C-alpha positions as CSV (number, residue, x, y, z in Angstrom):
1,M,124.7,12.9,75.0
2,H,127.0,15.9,75.4
3,L,127.1,18.8,73.0
4,F,129.4,21.8,72.5
5,Q,128.5,24.8,70.3
6,V,130.3,28.1,69.6
7,D,128.4,31.0,68.3
8,G,129.0,31.6,64.6
9,L,131.1,28.5,64.1
10,E,129.8,26.1,61.5
11,H,132.3,23.4,62.0
12,E,131.3,20.2,63.8
13,L,132.6,19.8,67.3
14,R,132.2,16.4,69.0
15,V,132.5,16.4,72.8
16,T,135.1,13.8,74.0
17,R,135.4,14.7,77.6
18,F,134.7,17.6,79.8
19,E,135.4,18.6,83.4
20,G,134.4,21.8,85.2
21,R,133.9,23.4,88.5
22,E,131.4,26.0,89.6
23,G,130.7,27.4,93.0
24,I,129.1,30.2,94.9
25,S,131.2,33.4,94.6
26,E,133.5,31.6,92.1
27,L,133.9,32.0,88.4
28,F,132.9,28.7,86.8
29,H,135.5,27.0,84.7
30,F,134.9,24.2,82.2
31,D,137.5,22.4,80.2
32,V,136.1,20.7,77.2
33,L,137.9,18.3,74.9
34,V,136.3,18.1,71.5
35,A,137.2,16.5,68.2
36,S,136.5,17.8,64.7
37,P,137.0,16.7,61.2
38,E,138.2,20.2,60.5
39,K,141.9,20.5,61.2
40,D,142.4,24.2,60.7
41,I,139.7,25.9,62.7
42,A,140.5,29.6,63.0
43,F,141.3,30.5,66.6
44,T,139.7,33.9,66.1
45,D,136.4,32.2,65.2
46,V,136.4,30.6,68.7
47,V,138.4,32.6,71.3
48,G,136.2,35.2,73.0
49,K,133.0,33.9,71.4
50,A,130.0,32.7,73.3
51,A,129.7,28.9,73.7
52,L,127.2,26.4,75.1
53,L,128.0,23.1,76.7
54,T,125.1,20.7,77.1
55,F,125.2,17.5,79.1
56,Q,122.1,15.4,79.9
57,I,121.2,12.5,82.0
58,G,117.6,11.7,81.7
59,E,115.1,14.1,80.3
60,Q,116.4,17.4,81.8
61,P,119.4,18.9,80.0
62,R,121.9,20.9,81.8
63,F,123.3,24.0,80.0
64,V,126.6,25.7,80.7
65,H,126.8,29.0,78.8
66,G,129.9,31.0,78.8
67,V,132.7,32.5,76.8
68,V,135.6,30.6,75.3
69,A,138.6,31.9,77.2
70,S,141.2,29.7,75.4
71,F,141.2,27.3,72.5
72,E,144.0,24.8,71.9
73,Q,144.6,22.6,69.0
74,G,145.9,19.1,70.0
75,E,146.7,15.9,68.2
76,E,145.7,15.3,64.6
77,G,144.3,11.9,63.7
78,K,143.4,10.4,60.4
79,R,139.8,11.6,60.5
80,L,139.6,13.9,63.6
81,T,141.6,16.6,65.2
82,A,141.5,17.2,68.9
83,Y,140.8,20.6,70.4
84,H,140.7,21.8,74.0
85,A,138.4,24.7,74.9
86,T,138.0,26.5,78.2
87,I,134.7,28.1,79.0
88,V,134.3,30.9,81.6
89,P,131.6,33.4,82.4
90,D,131.5,36.7,80.6
91,V,132.3,38.5,83.8
92,A,135.7,36.7,83.9
93,R,137.0,39.5,81.6
94,L,137.1,41.6,84.8
95,K,140.2,39.8,85.9
96,H,142.0,41.1,82.8
97,R,141.1,44.7,83.6
98,R,143.3,46.4,86.1
99,N,142.5,49.9,87.3
100,S,143.0,52.6,89.9
101,R,140.0,54.9,90.5
102,I,137.8,56.5,93.1
103,F,134.2,56.0,93.9
104,Q,132.3,58.4,96.2
105,A,129.0,58.5,98.0
106,L,127.9,55.1,96.5
107,T,126.8,51.9,98.1
108,A,128.7,48.7,97.3
109,P,126.0,47.4,94.9
110,E,126.1,50.7,93.1
111,I,129.9,50.6,92.8
112,I,129.7,47.0,91.5
113,E,127.1,47.9,88.9
114,K,129.3,50.8,87.6
115,V,132.3,48.4,87.3
116,L,130.2,45.9,85.4
117,R,128.8,48.5,83.0
118,A,132.3,49.9,82.4
119,A,133.6,46.4,81.6
120,G,130.9,45.9,79.0
121,I,128.6,43.6,80.9
122,P,125.1,44.4,79.8
123,S,122.3,45.0,82.3
124,E,120.6,41.8,81.4
125,G,123.7,39.9,82.2
126,Y,123.4,40.4,86.0
127,R,120.7,40.7,88.7
128,F,120.6,41.8,92.3
129,L,118.5,39.8,94.7
130,L,119.4,41.8,97.8
131,S,117.3,42.3,100.9
132,G,119.8,44.2,103.0
133,V,120.2,48.0,103.3
134,Y,123.7,49.1,102.3
135,R,125.5,52.2,103.6
136,A,126.8,54.8,101.1
137,R,130.6,54.7,101.2
138,E,132.0,58.2,101.4
139,Y,135.2,57.2,99.7
140,C,136.1,53.9,98.1
141,V,139.2,53.3,96.1
142,Q,140.1,50.6,93.6
143,Y,143.9,50.7,93.7
144,R,146.2,48.8,91.3
145,E,143.9,45.7,91.3
146,S,141.8,44.0,88.8
147,D,138.1,44.8,88.5
148,L,137.4,41.2,89.6
149,A,139.5,41.5,92.7
150,F,137.9,44.9,93.5
151,V,134.4,43.6,93.1
152,S,135.1,40.4,95.0
153,R,136.5,42.1,98.1
154,L,133.6,44.5,98.2
155,L,131.2,41.6,98.0
156,E,133.1,39.7,100.7
157,E,133.1,42.8,103.0
158,E,129.3,43.3,102.6
159,G,128.5,39.5,102.9
160,I,127.1,39.4,99.4
161,C,127.6,36.2,97.4
162,Y,127.0,35.5,93.7
163,Y,126.2,32.6,91.4
164,F,125.2,32.0,87.8
165,E,122.0,30.9,86.1
166,H,122.3,29.3,82.7
167,D,120.0,28.6,79.8
168,E,120.5,28.0,76.1
169,G,120.6,31.7,75.3
170,G,123.0,32.9,77.9
171,H,124.0,33.1,81.5
172,V,123.1,35.7,84.3
173,L,125.2,36.7,87.2
174,V,123.1,36.8,90.4
175,F,124.0,38.6,93.6
176,A,122.4,37.4,96.8
177,D,122.6,38.2,100.5
178,S,120.0,35.9,102.2
179,P,118.7,32.3,102.0
180,S,115.5,33.6,100.4
181,A,117.5,34.5,97.3
182,H,118.4,30.8,96.6
183,G,115.7,28.8,94.8
184,P,115.5,25.1,94.1
185,I,117.2,23.3,91.2
186,A,115.3,22.9,88.0
187,G,112.8,20.1,87.9
188,E,112.2,17.8,90.9
189,S,114.1,19.3,93.8
190,A,114.2,16.0,95.8
191,V,117.1,13.7,94.9
192,V,117.3,10.2,96.3
193,F,120.3,8.7,98.0
194,R,121.4,5.4,96.4
195,P,124.8,4.4,97.7
196,Q,127.3,2.1,95.9
197,L,125.0,1.4,93.0
198,G,127.0,3.4,90.4
199,A,126.0,2.8,86.9
200,L,123.5,0.1,87.9
201,F,121.0,2.9,88.8
202,Q,120.2,4.8,85.7
203,G,118.3,7.7,87.2
204,E,119.6,10.9,88.9
205,H,120.7,10.2,92.5
206,V,123.3,10.9,95.2
207,S,125.7,8.0,95.5
208,R,127.9,9.3,98.4
209,F,127.1,11.8,101.1
210,R,129.3,12.9,104.0
211,Y,128.3,15.4,106.7
212,V,130.7,17.2,109.2
213,E,130.4,19.7,112.0
214,R,133.4,21.7,113.1
215,V,134.5,24.0,115.8
216,R,134.4,27.6,114.7
217,S,134.8,31.0,116.4
218,G,131.5,31.9,118.1
219,K,132.0,35.5,118.7
220,V,133.2,38.5,116.7
221,T,134.0,41.9,118.2
222,L,134.9,44.9,116.0
223,R,136.1,48.3,117.0
224,D,136.6,51.6,115.1
225,Y,137.0,55.3,115.7
226,N,135.1,58.3,114.4
227,F,137.2,61.5,114.7
228,K,134.0,63.6,114.5
229,K,132.8,61.9,117.7
230,P,136.0,60.9,119.5
231,G,134.3,60.0,122.7
232,L,131.8,57.7,121.0
233,S,132.3,54.0,121.7
234,L,132.4,52.1,118.4
235,E,132.7,48.6,119.7
236,S,130.2,46.1,118.3
237,N,129.9,42.3,118.6
238,A,127.9,39.4,117.5
239,Q,127.9,35.9,118.9
240,A,126.6,32.5,118.0
241,D,124.7,29.9,120.1
242,A,127.9,27.9,120.7
243,D,131.6,28.6,121.2
244,D,131.1,32.2,122.1
245,D,134.4,32.0,124.1
246,L,136.3,31.7,120.8
247,E,136.3,35.4,120.0
248,V,137.7,37.1,116.9
249,Y,138.6,40.7,117.7
250,D,139.6,43.1,114.9
251,Y,140.3,46.8,114.4
252,P,139.5,48.8,112.4
253,G,136.1,47.6,111.6
254,D,135.5,50.0,108.7
255,Y,132.4,51.8,110.1
256,D,131.7,55.1,111.8
257,A,128.3,54.4,113.6
258,P,127.3,51.8,116.1
259,G,124.5,50.4,113.9
260,A,126.8,49.8,111.0
261,G,129.2,48.1,113.4
262,S,126.6,45.7,114.6
263,S,125.7,44.7,111.0
264,L,129.3,44.1,110.0
265,A,130.0,42.1,113.2
266,K,127.0,39.9,112.3
267,I,128.3,39.4,108.8
268,R,131.8,38.5,110.0
269,L,130.3,36.0,112.4
270,E,128.2,34.4,109.6
271,Q,131.3,34.2,107.4
272,L,133.0,32.1,110.1
273,Q,129.8,30.0,110.8
274,T,129.2,29.2,107.1
275,S,131.6,26.3,107.2
276,R,130.7,25.1,110.7
277,R,128.2,22.5,109.3
278,T,128.9,21.2,105.8
279,G,128.1,18.2,103.6
280,S,129.8,16.8,100.6
281,G,129.1,14.0,98.2
282,E,128.9,12.5,94.7
283,S,126.0,12.3,92.4
284,V,124.7,11.7,88.9
285,C,122.5,14.8,88.9
286,P,123.7,17.4,86.3
287,R,120.9,19.7,87.6
288,F,123.1,20.5,90.6
289,V,123.9,24.2,90.3
290,P,125.7,26.2,93.0
291,G,123.4,28.9,94.5
292,Q,120.4,26.6,94.3
293,T,118.9,24.1,96.7
294,F,117.9,20.5,96.7
295,T,116.4,18.1,99.2
296,L,118.3,14.9,100.0
297,A,115.8,12.0,100.3
298,E,115.9,8.4,101.5
299,H,119.2,8.6,103.4
300,G,119.7,6.1,106.1
301,R,120.1,8.8,108.7
302,D,116.9,10.6,108.8
303,A,118.5,13.9,110.1
304,F,120.4,14.1,106.7
305,N,117.2,14.1,104.7
306,R,116.7,17.8,104.5
307,E,117.2,20.8,102.2
308,Y,120.7,21.9,101.3
309,L,122.2,24.8,99.5
310,L,124.7,23.8,96.9
311,V,128.0,25.6,97.5
312,S,130.2,24.1,94.8
313,V,129.9,21.3,92.1
314,H,132.7,19.6,90.2
315,H,131.4,18.1,87.0
316,Y,133.0,15.5,84.9
317,G,131.8,13.5,81.9
318,H,132.7,11.9,78.6
319,E,131.1,10.7,75.4
320,P,131.7,7.0,75.1
321,A,131.0,7.0,71.4
322,V,133.8,9.4,70.8
323,D,136.2,9.0,73.8
324,A,138.5,6.1,73.2
325,V,140.6,6.8,76.2
326,T,138.2,6.6,79.2
327,D,137.2,3.1,80.4
328,S,133.9,2.0,79.2
329,D,132.6,1.3,82.7
330,V,133.1,4.9,83.8
331,P,129.7,6.8,83.8
332,A,129.1,9.2,81.1
333,Y,128.5,11.9,83.7
334,G,129.1,12.4,87.4
335,N,129.8,15.2,89.9
336,R,131.2,15.9,93.4
337,F,129.5,18.6,95.4
338,Q,129.6,20.5,98.7
339,V,126.6,21.8,100.6
340,I,125.5,23.7,103.7
341,P,122.0,23.6,105.3
342,S,119.8,25.9,103.3
343,D,118.8,27.9,106.4
344,V,122.4,29.0,107.0
345,P,123.1,32.4,105.4
346,Y,126.0,31.9,103.0
347,R,128.6,34.6,103.4
348,P,131.7,34.4,101.1
349,P,134.9,34.1,103.0
350,S,137.2,37.2,103.0
351,V,139.9,35.7,100.8
352,T,140.6,38.5,98.3
353,P,143.6,40.5,99.4
354,W,142.9,44.1,100.3
355,P,145.2,46.5,98.4
356,T,147.8,48.0,100.6
357,I,149.8,51.2,99.8
358,K,153.2,50.5,101.3
359,G,154.6,54.0,101.9
360,I,153.5,57.5,101.1
361,Q,152.3,59.2,98.0
362,T,152.0,62.8,96.9
363,A,148.9,64.5,95.4
364,I,147.8,68.0,94.3
365,V,145.4,70.0,96.4
366,V,142.2,70.8,94.5
367,G,138.9,72.7,95.0
368,P,136.2,74.6,93.2
369,P,136.9,77.5,90.8
370,G,137.6,80.8,92.4
371,E,138.9,79.4,95.6
372,E,142.5,79.4,96.8
373,V,141.9,77.8,100.2
374,Y,139.2,75.1,100.2
375,T,138.5,73.4,103.5
376,D,135.7,72.4,105.9
377,E,135.1,72.9,109.6
378,H,137.6,70.2,110.4
379,G,140.4,71.7,108.4
380,R,140.2,68.9,105.8
381,I,141.2,69.3,102.1
382,K,140.6,67.6,98.8
383,V,143.3,66.3,96.5
384,Q,143.9,64.9,93.1
385,F,146.1,61.8,93.1
386,H,148.6,61.5,90.3
387,W,147.3,58.1,89.4
388,D,143.6,59.2,89.2
389,R,142.9,59.7,85.5
390,E,139.1,60.1,86.0
391,G,139.3,63.0,88.5
392,K,138.7,66.5,87.1
393,K,141.0,68.4,89.5
394,D,138.0,69.9,91.2
395,A,136.0,69.6,94.5
396,Q,134.9,66.1,93.5
397,S,138.3,64.6,93.0
398,S,138.5,63.0,96.5
399,C,136.8,62.9,99.8
400,W,137.6,65.4,102.5
401,I,141.0,64.4,103.9
402,R,142.3,65.2,107.3
403,V,145.5,67.2,107.5
404,S,148.2,66.4,110.1
405,Q,149.3,69.4,112.2
406,I,152.2,69.7,114.7
407,W,149.6,70.4,117.4
408,A,145.9,69.8,117.7
409,G,144.1,70.6,120.9
410,A,140.6,71.7,121.9
411,A,140.3,75.1,120.0
412,W,144.1,75.5,120.3
413,G,147.1,74.2,118.4
414,A,148.7,74.8,115.0
415,V,146.8,75.2,111.7
416,F,148.6,75.3,108.3
417,L,146.1,74.6,105.5
418,P,147.5,73.4,102.2
419,R,146.2,75.5,99.4
420,I,144.9,74.6,95.9
421,G,147.8,73.8,93.7
422,H,150.1,72.7,96.6
423,E,151.6,69.2,96.4
424,V,151.0,67.4,99.6
425,V,152.4,64.2,101.1
426,V,149.7,61.6,101.8
427,D,149.9,58.6,104.0
428,F,147.3,55.9,104.5
429,L,146.1,54.5,107.8
430,E,147.2,50.9,108.0
431,G,148.0,51.2,104.3
432,D,144.3,51.4,103.4
433,P,143.7,53.4,100.2
434,D,140.3,54.3,101.6
435,R,141.8,56.1,104.6
436,P,144.2,58.8,103.4
437,L,145.8,61.3,105.7
438,V,147.8,64.4,104.6
439,V,151.1,64.5,106.6
440,G,153.1,67.2,104.8
441,S,153.8,69.3,101.8
442,V,156.6,69.4,99.2
443,Y,157.7,71.9,96.6
444,H,157.7,71.2,92.9
445,G,158.7,72.8,89.6
446,T,156.0,75.5,89.8
447,N,155.7,76.0,93.5
448,V,159.4,76.7,94.3
449,P,160.9,77.6,97.7
450,P,160.5,81.3,98.8
451,Y,164.3,81.9,98.5
452,A,166.7,80.7,95.8
453,L,168.5,77.5,96.7
454,P,171.3,76.6,97.3
455,A,172.3,80.3,97.4
456,E,170.0,81.1,100.3
457,K,170.4,77.8,102.1
458,T,171.0,79.3,105.5
459,K,167.5,80.9,105.5
460,S,164.6,79.1,107.3
461,T,161.2,80.7,106.9
462,L,157.5,80.5,107.4
463,K,156.1,82.7,104.6
464,S,152.4,82.9,103.6
465,N,150.7,84.4,100.6
466,S,147.7,86.9,100.7
467,S,144.5,85.3,99.6
468,T,142.8,85.7,97.3
469,G,144.9,87.0,94.5
470,G,148.3,87.0,96.3
471,G,150.7,89.9,96.2
472,G,151.2,90.1,99.9
473,F,152.6,87.9,102.6
474,N,153.3,87.4,106.3
475,E,156.6,85.9,107.2
476,L,158.8,84.7,110.1
477,R,162.3,84.2,108.8
478,F,165.5,83.0,110.3
479,E,168.9,83.8,108.8
480,D,171.6,81.5,110.3
481,K,174.5,82.7,108.1
482,K,177.5,83.2,110.5
483,G,177.9,86.9,111.3
484,S,174.6,87.8,109.6
485,E,172.2,86.0,111.9
486,E,168.7,87.6,111.8
487,I,165.1,87.0,112.8
488,F,162.8,88.8,110.3
489,L,159.1,89.3,110.9
490,H,156.9,90.8,108.2
491,G,153.1,91.5,108.5
492,Q,151.3,92.4,105.3
493,K,148.8,94.5,107.3
494,D,148.1,94.4,111.1
495,W,150.1,92.9,113.9
496,N,148.4,92.2,117.2
497,I,150.2,91.0,120.3
498,A,148.4,90.0,123.4
499,I,150.4,89.1,126.6
500,E,148.3,88.1,129.6
501,H,151.1,88.8,132.1
502,D,154.6,90.1,131.9
503,K,156.6,90.9,128.7
504,K,160.3,91.3,128.8
505,Q,162.6,92.3,126.0
506,W,166.4,92.5,126.0
507,I,168.3,94.1,123.1
508,G,172.0,93.8,123.1
509,N,172.6,96.8,120.9
510,D,170.5,99.4,119.1
511,E,166.7,99.4,118.5
512,M,164.9,101.5,115.9
513,L,161.1,101.8,115.7
514,E,159.7,103.5,112.6
515,V,155.9,104.1,112.5
516,A,154.7,105.5,109.2
517,H,151.4,106.8,110.6
518,D,149.8,107.2,114.0
519,R,151.0,105.4,117.2
520,S,149.0,105.0,120.4
521,K,150.2,103.5,123.7
522,V,148.0,102.7,126.6
523,V,149.6,101.8,130.0
524,G,147.0,100.6,132.5
525,N,149.2,101.3,135.6
526,D,152.8,102.6,136.0
527,Q,155.4,103.1,133.4
528,S,159.1,103.4,134.0
529,E,161.7,104.4,131.5
530,E,165.4,104.4,132.1
531,I,167.9,105.7,129.5
532,G,171.6,105.3,130.1
533,G,172.6,107.9,127.6
534,H,170.9,110.7,125.7
535,K,167.3,110.8,124.6
536,S,166.0,112.8,121.7
537,I,162.4,113.3,120.7
538,D,161.5,115.1,117.5
539,V,157.8,115.9,117.0
540,A,157.0,117.5,113.6
541,K,153.6,118.8,114.7
542,T,151.7,119.1,118.0
543,H,152.9,117.3,121.2
544,T,150.3,116.8,123.9
545,E,150.8,115.1,127.2
546,S,148.1,114.6,129.8
547,I,149.0,113.6,133.3
548,G,146.1,112.7,135.7
549,E,148.1,113.2,138.9
550,D,151.6,114.5,139.8
551,E,154.5,114.9,137.5
552,T,158.1,115.0,138.6
553,L,160.9,115.9,136.3
554,S,164.5,115.6,137.6
555,V,167.3,116.8,135.3
556,G,170.8,116.0,136.5
557,G,172.5,118.7,134.4
558,D,171.3,121.5,132.3
559,R,167.9,121.7,130.7
560,A,167.0,123.8,127.7
561,V,163.5,124.2,126.3
562,S,163.1,126.0,122.9
563,V,159.6,126.9,121.8
564,G,159.4,128.2,118.2
565,G,155.9,129.7,118.7
566,D,153.8,130.5,121.8
567,H,154.3,128.7,125.2
568,T,151.3,128.3,127.5
569,E,151.4,126.7,131.0
570,S,148.2,126.2,132.9
571,V,148.4,125.1,136.6
572,S,145.1,124.4,138.3
573,G,146.7,124.4,141.8
574,S,149.8,125.9,143.1
575,Q,153.2,126.0,141.3
576,S,156.5,126.0,143.0
577,I,159.8,126.7,141.2
578,D,163.0,126.0,143.1
579,V,166.2,127.1,141.3
580,G,169.4,126.1,143.1
581,K,171.5,128.9,141.4
582,S,170.7,131.6,139.0
583,Q,167.6,131.9,136.8
584,S,167.5,133.8,133.6
585,A,164.5,134.6,131.4
586,S,164.8,136.3,128.1
587,I,161.6,137.4,126.3
588,G,161.9,138.8,122.8
589,E,158.7,140.8,122.9
590,N,156.0,141.3,125.5
591,K,155.5,139.5,128.8
592,S,152.2,139.3,130.5
593,E,151.7,137.8,133.9
594,S,148.3,137.3,135.5
595,V,147.9,136.1,139.1
596,G,144.4,135.2,140.2
597,G,145.1,135.6,143.9
598,S,148.1,137.0,145.8
599,S,151.6,137.1,144.4
600,S,154.6,136.9,146.7
601,E,158.3,137.1,145.7
602,S,161.2,136.5,148.1
603,V,164.7,137.3,147.0
604,S,167.5,136.4,149.4
605,K,169.9,138.9,148.0
606,G,169.7,141.8,145.6
607,K,167.1,142.1,142.9
608,S,167.6,144.3,139.8
609,T,165.0,145.2,137.3
610,S,166.1,146.8,134.0
611,V,163.4,148.2,131.6
612,D,164.7,149.7,128.3
613,E,161.5,151.7,127.7
614,G,158.4,152.4,129.7
615,Y,157.6,150.6,132.9
616,T,154.1,150.5,134.2
617,V,152.8,149.0,137.5
618,T,149.0,148.8,138.0
619,V,147.6,147.7,141.3
620,G,143.8,147.3,141.5
621,K,143.7,147.9,145.3
622,D,146.3,148.4,148.0
623,M,150.0,148.2,147.4
624,T,152.6,147.7,150.2
625,V,156.3,147.9,149.7
626,T,158.5,147.0,152.7
627,I,162.2,147.6,152.5
628,G,164.4,146.2,155.3
629,K,167.0,148.9,155.0
630,S,167.6,151.8,152.6
631,A,165.7,152.6,149.5
632,K,167.0,154.7,146.6
633,E,165.1,155.9,143.6
634,E,166.7,157.7,140.7
635,V,164.7,159.3,137.9
636,K,166.9,160.7,135.1
637,E,164.2,163.0,133.9
638,K,160.7,163.7,135.2
639,K,158.7,161.7,137.6
640,T,155.0,162.3,138.1
641,M,153.0,160.8,140.9
642,I,149.2,161.0,140.6
643,I,147.3,160.0,143.8
644,G,143.5,160.1,143.8
645,E,142.8,160.7,147.5
646,K,145.7,161.3,149.9
647,L,149.4,161.0,150.1
648,S,151.1,160.5,153.4
649,I,154.8,160.3,154.1
650,Q,155.8,159.4,157.7
651,C,159.3,159.3,159.1
652,G,159.3,158.7,162.8
653,D,157.4,161.6,164.4
654,A,157.4,163.7,161.3
655,T,154.7,163.5,158.6
656,I,153.8,165.1,155.3
657,T,150.2,164.8,154.2
658,I,148.9,165.9,150.8
659,E,145.1,165.6,150.2
660,K,143.1,165.8,147.0
661,N,141.5,169.1,148.3
662,G,144.8,170.7,148.0
663,N,145.8,170.7,151.7
664,V,149.4,170.0,152.4
665,T,150.4,169.4,155.9
666,V,154.0,169.1,157.1
667,Q,154.3,168.1,160.7
668,G,157.3,167.4,162.9
669,K,159.1,168.4,166.0
670,K,161.4,170.6,164.0
671,I,160.9,171.7,160.5
672,T,163.7,173.2,158.6
673,V,163.3,174.8,155.2
674,K,166.7,175.4,153.7
675,G,167.7,176.3,150.2
676,E,171.1,176.8,148.6
677,G,169.6,179.7,146.7
678,P,166.5,181.8,147.3
679,V,163.6,180.2,149.2
680,R,160.2,181.5,148.3
681,V,157.0,180.8,150.1
682,E,154.0,182.1,148.2
683,G,150.2,181.8,148.7
684,K,147.0,183.8,148.8
685,K,147.3,183.8,152.6
686,L,150.3,182.8,154.7
687,D,150.0,182.1,158.4
688,V,152.9,181.5,160.7
689,K,151.8,180.5,164.1
690,S,153.9,179.2,167.0
691,E,153.0,178.2,170.5
692,G,156.4,179.5,171.5
693,A,158.8,182.0,170.1
694,V,159.2,182.8,166.5
695,N,162.8,183.7,165.5
696,V,163.7,185.3,162.3
697,E,167.3,185.5,161.8
698,A,169.3,186.6,158.8
699,S,172.8,187.5,158.0
700,G,171.6,190.4,156.0
701,N,168.5,192.6,156.0
702,V,165.0,191.4,157.1
703,K,162.3,193.0,155.1
704,I,158.6,192.8,155.8
705,K,156.4,194.4,153.3
706,G,152.6,194.5,153.1
707,S,149.7,196.8,152.7
708,N,149.3,196.6,156.5
709,V,152.0,195.3,158.8
710,G,151.0,194.8,162.4
711,V,153.5,194.0,165.1
712,N,152.1,193.2,168.5
């Protein structure tokens, strides 16, 4: 007897026929044709409500609990009206929920549980029977796909299957990843094989059984790449006992460590091997439930008498007392089933399409409060995608995303980091939403270009903004407007240039350098400066030059040096001045000259010294004046010579000697004293002595007067 009940519905529903399919990693689906004396059952009383289908052969009833997904009113008879109901699991609602969202730092089971909870599936409505250890996914995106598709592809990737358990009060979604998670069917797990007996055998049995073995790929090799360890080999493989020459190779493998690669390769191989050995058949055993095991007994080939895992079951049945259409010799219940050996791990095939982002997207750069540039040691950033309605535009909005640069070498290359608030262009490796890559930036309504467009369309620039707080910038700008071409370089603070070898500059016209404060130049070796025209240096304060060795100054024309205050020259060694023509020195006040050693002056022609006032010459020791020809000295007024010891004047054989004791000696071959007027020789004592004659001659009288005059 078959029964169909809907929660809260009091109207009688008589099962006419039913047909349904359930399978591992499938949503069960049962179509039930019922008849009711009530011809106007409200659809709202049935659609979306919990329902229970019960069919029974023997003493063990089979329950199928689910939710009415659709309810259709059919033909109306004299006494009964036909209705068609479709039963699906509660989790089927996930295929009607489509979303785009981001999960971070969660394992696949944790992500699946969050999706189920968000869809309203209660915690008692599902159960995890998992023995594996699952890696936390740094970044996992559900993108424009139903919740069901998203969950299904995660399960397929991880090798996790699911099935349903039913009882009168409800159904439970069970997740499994190993043979140990599959228990036997309810009641007696052994089911006998009774071929070609059909309805003649009233007990539960298997009436048909077929077994097949197939060629399948026996080796799986996966490869991936970890940018943090670019030299690390991330190739992993797994192989079966047979057909290992039939290799499946794939990239990317979606892992970043060798251990994870080995596990995934094993799962991919088991997915391929799941269908290598399969069985199928027909039975009259309603206790067959996918995800559970049974033992086939009494088959003619003894090797077939073993335990199998039910993969799928297609049920069909009718109620002869109500069904006037189906032939009376058709059994009230039967099913077709598919199995695999129970020791083979069941891995769901990868059939759910992976979402692909065809093309690029844009997103906004985000980060924690107070930051303007938020990055890690790899120059990665975080973004908020426009479609992400759950993100808070903070440091948790996405994973760290690599940023494409024009050059990227080993501690060399180009680095331009998008800043918080920038709109960036994001591409996806192989279109995978889980593998974003920033490839550029674009302006938007708030972040406008540095120069007004299209008015400044000939300007190209690289312009930064001081961080944090802004207000300053560094810039390299190119102006390409015809006749106004310009390269503009602006540094908000310091500018450092380091050239390891030569530096050459060529300027076609003028150059102006303006330094607002100090300027220092250090030349490690020689410096040469060549100026084709004039050179002018204006120093407002002190000018100091220090030369370690020689200095040579060559002036092709005139040279003028004007010193507003004092001028001091200090020469540690010798100094030589060579003047090709005249030299003139004009000193407004005093001149002092100090020579530590000897002083020598050579004048090829005449030398004239003119002193308006006093002239003093002081010689600490000896003084020698040598005159090649004549010497003339003219004193307009008085001249006084003071000699401390002795004065000697010599001319040929004649000498005049004056000593400090008062002696004056005039000596010569002939001494003539002649005066135009009177000549007077006066002294306390006067001696005139001659070795020869003494002649006194006068044109007038000769007078000798004394107290005593003696003539000998």
